[in-house]
matplotlib code that plots the C-alpha trace (Angstrom):
import matplotlib.pyplot as plt

x = [-61.3, -63.6, -62.1, -62.0, -64.4, -66.9, -70.3, -73.6, -75.0, -78.0, -81.4, -84.6, -87.2, -88.9, -86.9, -87.6, -85.4, -84.3, -85.0, -82.4, -82.8, -80.5, -78.8, -80.5, -79.1, -75.6, -73.7, -75.2, -78.8, -78.0, -76.3, -79.1, -81.7, -79.8, -79.8, -83.5, -84.1, -83.7, -82.5, -81.1, -80.0, -79.6, -77.3, -78.5, -78.4, -74.8, -74.2, -71.9, -69.6, -68.9, -68.0, -65.7, -64.0, -63.3, -60.4, -60.9, -59.2, -58.7, -59.6, -57.8, -58.8, -62.5, -62.3, -64.1, -63.6, -64.1, -64.6, -63.2, -63.8, -60.6, -61.6, -62.4, -61.5, -65.2, -66.6, -68.7, -69.4, -68.4, -68.9, -67.8, -67.8, -70.9, -73.1, -71.5, -73.9, -76.7, -75.5, -76.8, -75.3, -77.9, -76.4, -77.8, -76.7, -77.7, -74.8, -74.2, -70.4, -70.1, -72.4, -70.4, -67.1, -68.5, -69.7, -66.3, -64.5, -66.9, -67.9, -65.6, -67.1, -70.8, -73.2, -75.5, -75.9, -79.2, -80.0, -82.4, -85.1, -87.8, -86.6, -88.9, -86.9, -85.5, -81.9, -82.2, -84.4, -82.1, -79.2, -81.1, -81.3, -84.1, -87.6, -86.1, -85.1, -88.6, -89.5, -86.1, -86.3, -83.3, -81.1, -82.5, -81.5, -78.1, -77.4, -78.6, -77.1, -73.6, -74.0, -74.8, -71.9, -69.4, -70.0, -70.9, -73.0, -76.8, -78.1, -81.4, -83.4, -86.1, -88.9, -92.2, -95.4, -97.1, -100.7, -101.4, -100.7, -100.2, -97.4, -95.8, -96.0, -94.4, -91.5, -91.1, -91.0, -88.3, -86.3, -86.8, -85.0, -81.8, -81.4, -81.8, -82.1, -85.1, -87.1, -88.3, -91.7, -93.0, -96.7, -97.0, -96.4, -93.6, -96.1, -97.6, -96.6, -96.7, -100.3, -101.5, -102.7, -100.1, -101.4, -100.9, -103.2, -100.8, -97.9, -99.9, -100.6, -96.9, -96.1, -98.6, -97.0, -93.3, -91.0, -88.4, -88.7, -90.7, -90.0, -93.1, -92.4, -94.6, -96.8, -96.0, -98.5, -97.5, -98.8, -95.9, -98.3, -100.5, -100.8, -99.7, -96.2, -95.7, -94.3, -97.8, -98.9, -95.9, -96.4, -100.0, -99.0, -96.4, -99.0, -101.6, -99.0, -98.1, -94.5, -91.4, -90.1, -91.0, -89.0, -89.5, -88.5, -90.5, -91.7, -88.1, -86.7, -89.0, -88.4, -86.0, -87.5, -90.3, -88.2, -88.8, -92.0, -94.1, -94.3, -91.8, -89.2, -89.8, -88.1, -85.6, -84.4, -83.9, -82.1, -79.8, -78.9, -78.4, -76.0, -74.0, -73.3, -72.8, -70.2, -68.5, -68.0, -67.4, -70.2, -70.5, -72.7, -74.9, -75.8, -76.4, -78.6, -80.6, -81.3, -82.2, -84.5, -86.5, -86.9, -87.9, -90.9, -93.2, -90.8, -88.8, -91.4, -90.4, -87.7, -85.2, -86.2, -85.6, -82.2, -81.5, -82.5, -80.1, -77.2, -74.4, -71.8, -71.6, -70.6, -73.7, -76.0, -74.5, -74.8, -78.6, -79.0, -76.6, -73.9, -71.3, -68.7, -69.1, -68.5, -65.4, -64.0, -64.4, -62.8, -59.9, -59.7, -59.4, -57.0, -59.4, -59.8, -58.1, -60.4, -62.4, -66.2, -66.9, -65.1, -67.7, -68.0, -70.5, -71.1, -72.5, -74.3, -72.6, -74.4, -72.9, -71.9, -70.7, -70.1, -73.3, -76.8, -79.5, -83.1, -86.3, -88.7, -91.8, -90.6, -87.2, -83.9, -82.7, -79.1, -79.2, -76.5, -76.7, -75.8, -77.3, -77.4, -75.7, -76.4, -73.5, -71.0, -71.8, -71.8, -74.8, -78.1, -77.0, -73.7, -72.5, -71.2, -74.6, -75.2, -78.3, -76.3, -73.4, -75.8, -77.6, -74.3, -73.3, -76.5, -76.0, -72.4, -73.4, -76.4, -78.8, -82.3, -82.2, -82.5, -86.1, -87.0, -89.8, -90.2, -92.0, -93.0, -93.1, -94.4, -92.2, -89.4, -88.7, -86.8, -86.4, -85.5, -83.7, -83.7, -80.6, -80.5, -82.7, -80.8, -82.3, -80.6, -81.8, -80.3, -81.4, -81.2, -84.5, -84.3, -86.2, -87.8, -88.3, -85.4, -82.9, -84.2, -83.6, -80.1, -79.4, -80.6, -78.5, -75.5, -75.8, -76.1, -72.9, -71.0, -72.2, -71.7, -68.2, -68.9, -66.6, -68.8, -67.4, -66.2, -66.5, -63.7, -65.4, -62.7, -63.5, -66.7, -66.4, -63.0, -62.1, -58.9, -57.6, -57.1, -60.7, -62.4, -65.8, -65.6, -66.7, -95.3, -97.1, -95.4, -97.2, -96.0, -95.7, -94.0, -93.7, -91.8, -91.6, -92.7, -90.1, -91.8, -94.4, -93.2, -95.5, -95.8, -95.0, -92.0, -89.7, -89.7, -86.0, -84.1, -83.9, -84.3, -87.5, -87.0, -86.7, -89.5, -91.7, -90.6, -90.7, -92.6]
y = [-32.2, -29.2, -26.8, -23.1, -22.7, -19.9, -21.5, -19.8, -17.6, -19.1, -17.6, -18.7, -18.2, -21.3, -23.8, -27.2, -27.5, -30.3, -29.2, -29.3, -32.6, -33.8, -37.1, -37.1, -33.9, -35.3, -35.6, -38.9, -37.6, -34.2, -35.7, -38.1, -35.3, -33.4, -36.4, -36.7, -33.0, -30.9, -27.4, -26.5, -28.8, -27.7, -29.4, -30.7, -28.0, -27.5, -25.6, -22.6, -23.6, -27.0, -25.6, -23.1, -26.0, -27.8, -28.0, -27.8, -30.8, -31.5, -35.2, -36.2, -39.9, -39.2, -36.0, -34.0, -31.1, -32.3, -30.3, -32.4, -31.7, -30.7, -32.4, -35.9, -36.2, -36.8, -35.7, -32.6, -31.7, -33.1, -31.7, -32.2, -30.4, -32.3, -30.2, -26.9, -24.2, -25.8, -26.1, -24.1, -24.6, -24.2, -23.1, -23.0, -19.8, -17.2, -14.8, -12.6, -12.5, -16.3, -16.7, -14.2, -16.0, -19.4, -17.8, -16.3, -19.6, -21.7, -19.3, -20.8, -24.3, -23.4, -21.4, -20.0, -19.8, -20.2, -19.5, -21.9, -19.8, -22.4, -25.3, -25.6, -28.2, -27.4, -27.9, -25.0, -22.9, -23.2, -22.1, -19.1, -20.7, -21.9, -20.7, -18.8, -16.2, -15.6, -13.4, -11.5, -9.4, -7.3, -10.4, -11.6, -8.3, -8.4, -12.0, -11.5, -8.1, -9.3, -12.4, -10.2, -7.9, -10.8, -12.8, -12.3, -15.5, -15.4, -15.3, -16.7, -17.9, -20.4, -19.5, -20.8, -18.8, -17.2, -18.0, -14.4, -13.8, -10.1, -10.8, -13.1, -10.5, -7.9, -10.3, -11.0, -7.3, -6.9, -9.7, -8.3, -5.0, -6.9, -7.7, -11.4, -13.3, -15.5, -16.6, -20.2, -20.3, -23.4, -23.1, -24.3, -22.7, -23.8, -25.7, -27.6, -31.1, -32.9, -34.1, -30.6, -28.9, -26.8, -23.3, -22.7, -19.6, -18.0, -18.6, -17.0, -13.9, -13.5, -13.7, -11.0, -8.7, -8.9, -8.5, -11.0, -14.6, -16.9, -20.6, -22.6, -25.4, -27.8, -29.2, -32.9, -35.4, -37.3, -40.4, -41.5, -43.0, -39.9, -38.5, -35.2, -36.8, -36.9, -34.6, -33.5, -33.1, -30.9, -28.8, -28.3, -27.1, -24.8, -23.3, -22.8, -21.0, -18.6, -18.9, -18.3, -21.8, -24.9, -26.9, -30.6, -32.6, -35.7, -36.6, -36.4, -38.3, -41.2, -41.2, -38.7, -39.4, -37.0, -34.3, -35.9, -35.5, -38.6, -41.7, -42.1, -44.8, -48.0, -47.5, -50.3, -48.5, -45.3, -47.3, -48.9, -45.5, -44.1, -46.9, -46.3, -42.7, -43.7, -46.3, -43.9, -41.4, -43.9, -42.8, -44.2, -47.3, -45.6, -42.7, -44.9, -47.3, -44.5, -43.0, -46.4, -47.1, -44.0, -45.0, -48.6, -47.8, -50.9, -52.9, -53.4, -56.1, -58.1, -60.9, -58.5, -55.7, -57.9, -58.9, -55.2, -54.4, -57.1, -55.6, -54.6, -53.3, -51.5, -54.8, -56.5, -53.8, -53.9, -57.7, -57.4, -55.2, -57.2, -54.6, -56.0, -56.6, -53.0, -51.9, -54.1, -52.9, -49.3, -49.9, -51.4, -48.4, -46.0, -48.1, -49.1, -52.8, -53.8, -51.7, -54.2, -54.1, -53.7, -50.3, -47.7, -44.7, -43.3, -39.6, -37.4, -34.3, -31.7, -29.0, -25.7, -24.8, -27.8, -30.6, -32.5, -32.7, -32.5, -32.0, -31.6, -34.5, -34.2, -33.2, -34.9, -33.7, -36.5, -36.9, -37.8, -39.2, -40.7, -44.3, -46.9, -50.5, -52.8, -56.3, -57.8, -56.0, -58.0, -61.7, -64.1, -62.9, -63.7, -61.9, -59.9, -57.4, -56.2, -52.6, -53.6, -56.3, -54.0, -51.3, -53.8, -55.1, -51.5, -50.8, -54.0, -53.2, -49.6, -51.0, -49.0, -49.7, -51.6, -49.5, -48.9, -48.4, -46.6, -47.4, -45.3, -46.1, -44.0, -46.1, -49.2, -47.5, -47.4, -45.3, -45.7, -43.7, -45.4, -44.2, -44.9, -43.5, -40.5, -39.7, -40.3, -41.4, -41.9, -42.6, -40.4, -43.4, -45.1, -48.9, -51.7, -53.2, -52.5, -54.6, -52.8, -49.4, -50.4, -51.5, -48.2, -46.2, -48.4, -47.8, -44.1, -44.6, -46.8, -44.1, -41.2, -43.1, -44.1, -47.8, -49.1, -50.6, -52.9, -51.4, -47.8, -45.5, -44.0, -41.3, -40.1, -41.7, -39.6, -41.0, -42.3, -43.0, -39.7, -41.1, -42.2, -38.8, -40.2, -43.3, -42.2, -38.2, -39.1, -41.3, -44.2, -45.5, -49.3, -50.2, -48.8, -50.8, -48.9, -45.8, -43.0, -40.0, -38.0, -38.4, -37.1, -39.1, -36.2, -35.2, -38.0, -36.8, -36.8, -33.7, -34.7, -31.0, -29.2, -30.4, -34.1, -34.5, -31.4, -29.2, -31.7, -30.8]
z = [-22.2, -22.3, -24.9, -25.0, -27.9, -28.0, -27.3, -28.3, -25.5, -23.8, -24.3, -22.6, -25.3, -26.8, -24.8, -23.2, -20.1, -17.8, -14.3, -11.5, -9.5, -6.7, -7.5, -11.0, -12.7, -13.1, -16.4, -17.7, -17.3, -18.7, -21.8, -22.5, -22.1, -24.7, -27.0, -26.7, -27.5, -24.4, -25.2, -21.8, -18.9, -15.3, -12.8, -9.5, -6.9, -5.5, -2.4, -2.7, 0.2, -1.4, -4.7, -3.0, -1.3, -4.5, -6.9, -10.7, -12.3, -16.0, -16.4, -19.6, -19.1, -19.3, -21.3, -18.6, -16.2, -12.6, -9.4, -6.6, -2.9, -1.2, 2.0, 0.8, -2.9, -3.8, -7.1, -6.7, -10.4, -13.8, -17.2, -20.8, -24.1, -25.3, -23.1, -23.6, -24.9, -23.0, -19.3, -16.3, -12.9, -10.1, -6.7, -3.2, -1.5, 1.0, 0.4, -2.6, -2.2, -2.0, -5.0, -7.1, -6.1, -7.2, -10.5, -11.3, -10.6, -12.7, -15.5, -18.1, -17.6, -17.7, -19.8, -17.2, -13.4, -11.5, -7.8, -6.1, -4.3, -4.1, -2.0, 1.0, 3.0, 6.4, 5.3, 2.9, 5.2, 8.1, 5.9, 4.7, 1.2, -1.1, -0.1, 2.8, 0.3, -1.0, 2.0, 1.9, -1.2, -0.2, 0.0, -3.3, -4.9, -3.4, -4.6, -8.1, -8.5, -7.5, -9.7, -12.7, -12.0, -11.6, -14.8, -18.4, -18.7, -18.1, -14.5, -13.5, -10.5, -9.7, -7.3, -6.0, -5.9, -2.8, -2.0, -3.0, -6.7, -6.2, -3.7, -6.2, -9.0, -6.7, -6.0, -9.7, -10.5, -7.8, -9.3, -12.8, -11.8, -11.1, -14.8, -14.6, -17.9, -16.9, -13.9, -13.5, -11.7, -10.0, -9.7, -6.2, -2.8, -0.6, 1.6, -1.3, -2.5, -5.9, -5.4, -5.0, -8.2, -10.0, -10.5, -14.2, -14.1, -11.6, -13.9, -16.8, -14.7, -13.9, -17.6, -18.3, -15.7, -16.5, -19.5, -18.3, -19.8, -17.5, -17.4, -16.5, -14.0, -12.0, -14.7, -14.6, -13.1, -10.0, -11.8, -14.1, -16.6, -17.0, -20.5, -19.0, -18.7, -22.5, -25.0, -26.0, -22.4, -21.5, -24.6, -23.6, -20.1, -21.7, -24.1, -21.3, -19.1, -21.9, -20.6, -22.7, -21.9, -20.0, -17.4, -16.8, -13.7, -12.7, -16.2, -17.4, -14.3, -15.2, -19.0, -20.6, -24.1, -23.0, -24.6, -28.1, -30.1, -30.6, -28.5, -25.6, -25.8, -23.9, -20.5, -21.1, -24.2, -22.1, -19.4, -21.9, -23.3, -19.8, -18.9, -22.0, -20.9, -17.2, -18.2, -20.6, -17.8, -15.0, -12.7, -9.2, -8.7, -6.0, -8.2, -11.3, -9.3, -7.9, -11.3, -12.9, -10.0, -10.7, -14.3, -13.6, -11.4, -11.2, -13.3, -10.1, -9.3, -12.4, -12.3, -13.9, -11.6, -8.5, -9.8, -10.3, -6.7, -5.5, -7.4, -5.0, -7.5, -10.9, -12.4, -10.9, -12.2, -15.7, -15.7, -15.1, -18.2, -20.4, -20.6, -18.2, -21.1, -22.1, -18.6, -18.1, -21.4, -20.5, -17.1, -18.9, -21.3, -18.4, -16.4, -13.7, -14.5, -11.3, -9.1, -6.9, -7.6, -3.9, -3.7, -2.7, -0.6, 1.8, 1.2, 4.0, 2.8, 4.9, 6.8, 5.8, 9.4, 11.2, 8.7, 9.7, 8.3, 11.0, 10.1, 12.2, 11.6, 13.7, 17.1, 16.8, 15.3, 13.0, 11.8, 8.1, 5.7, 2.3, 3.2, 0.9, 2.3, -0.2, 0.9, -1.0, 1.1, 4.2, 5.2, 5.7, 7.1, 10.6, 10.1, 13.2, 10.7, 9.6, 10.8, 12.8, 14.5, 15.3, 16.7, 18.9, 20.3, 21.0, 23.0, 25.0, 25.8, 26.9, 28.9, 26.8, 25.6, 22.2, 19.0, 17.8, 14.2, 12.3, 8.6, 6.0, 2.4, -0.7, -3.7, -3.6, -1.7, 2.0, 4.5, 8.3, 11.4, 14.2, 17.8, 19.9, 23.5, 22.6, 19.3, 15.9, 12.7, 9.1, 5.7, 2.8, 0.5, -0.4, -0.1, -1.8, 1.4, 5.1, 6.2, 4.0, 5.1, 8.8, 7.9, 6.1, 9.2, 11.4, 9.2, 9.7, 13.5, 13.5, 11.7, 13.8, 17.1, 16.2, 15.7, 13.0, 10.3, 7.6, 4.3, 5.5, 6.6, 9.7, 10.1, 6.6, 5.2, 2.1, 1.2, -2.2, -3.9, -5.3, -8.8, -8.8, -9.0, -9.1, -7.0, -4.1, -1.8, 0.1, 2.6, 4.2, 7.5, 7.3, 10.5, 14.0, 16.6, 19.9, 18.0, 18.0, 19.3, 17.2, 13.6, 11.1, 7.9, 5.6, 7.6, 6.4, 2.8, 2.0, 1.0, -2.6, -3.3, -4.1, -7.6, -6.9, -4.4, -4.0, -6.9, -9.7, -12.8]

ax = plt.figure().add_subplot(projection="3d")
ax.plot(x, y, z, "-o")
ax.set_aspect("equal")
plt.show()
């Protein structure tokens, strides 16, 4: 359990920092980053409304503090004493009063609070969050001033630059007047992507024109094997920026040992250490598989990588990496040995207004959910229970045109959009092949259209057993069958936050 000890106050001078990354910046990643030498670790971005709709729970079994969604009992946030003195909560917000209320509730469990002002995705922009704040200096001042007045822990924000450096400096000076403790600056505009050059010179000019500590962000290469994505490469970027500290995203997502001087660990060593922590803190299979997949990269093409991609449960995944016994033993220790391996949850990322996430992709409004397709949860290939089969049956029964799919590729991962009777659906999960991406998109459609898919509680797709607090780019078009209207290739980039797709360092 997190104790009430007095932890050292955060400062942002001379620090190497783990950036906020959705689905990555959870407790196992944060703890391993600290083990490898990170000085400060940020959570994934958490929306203010969801935190306000959560209960704080002391989890004596795991030795953690958990924030549990009141609506569906899903895990929103988990922390433990091992990361205290280093932990920053990043929130998505568009309202100073809500932000202050969140900060007051969570102050005793975190060491700093940060406001995301850089996310360029439509989900954030429509909610008035992320990069939408960059052009609203009065609202920025209101949010940061109320945060500073409500808590004693450090308050920071994370921004992107404008094309005009003078405009960026003016914004930074406005933020500086609120008394924030640091500003993280990503050296790209909200319209730029990871393959665009990071503007280190702009960060340097900002440093020269402010007294507040600046955290340099955006310096990783989009090529995971680039020498830039090493300890020495990151230190060079830091030095060139003249910033007080440096923030690392993509290079850390791919190999957390980047925080340690010298050669990086082999990725299988990093994965083994990550699984140790994930097993210890009983993290959900879907989240663990996502993080491991980011680490594996091209190793997914090896025999072991293919076995990993076929894994359908946490037990399966641990078996692939030789730690199944460790997983089973830990499950026994925490009293969960009788929990079936197939128990899983489908978690929808709620829109802050109506409980649904809809996003403009090209000319179409697409409903998105985080619904990975886990093949082991269904029958044979010709099973009528497969999402695509159920969706096709639905359209035939309703005398509708059959579903049409469009598949996109990013590296070796795939996502699809399915059109059903003029409505569009997509899963935010990246899949290992085109077939699985279509099944994932179909799964979203079956849930949203009220078709009862197997192994999913449609009435509450978030649902988990209350005692199980945690059980819950360039994109290349590779297939277009009966092309859904006017999708642009870049539009399907998932909302993995500005940090995880477009804001990664």
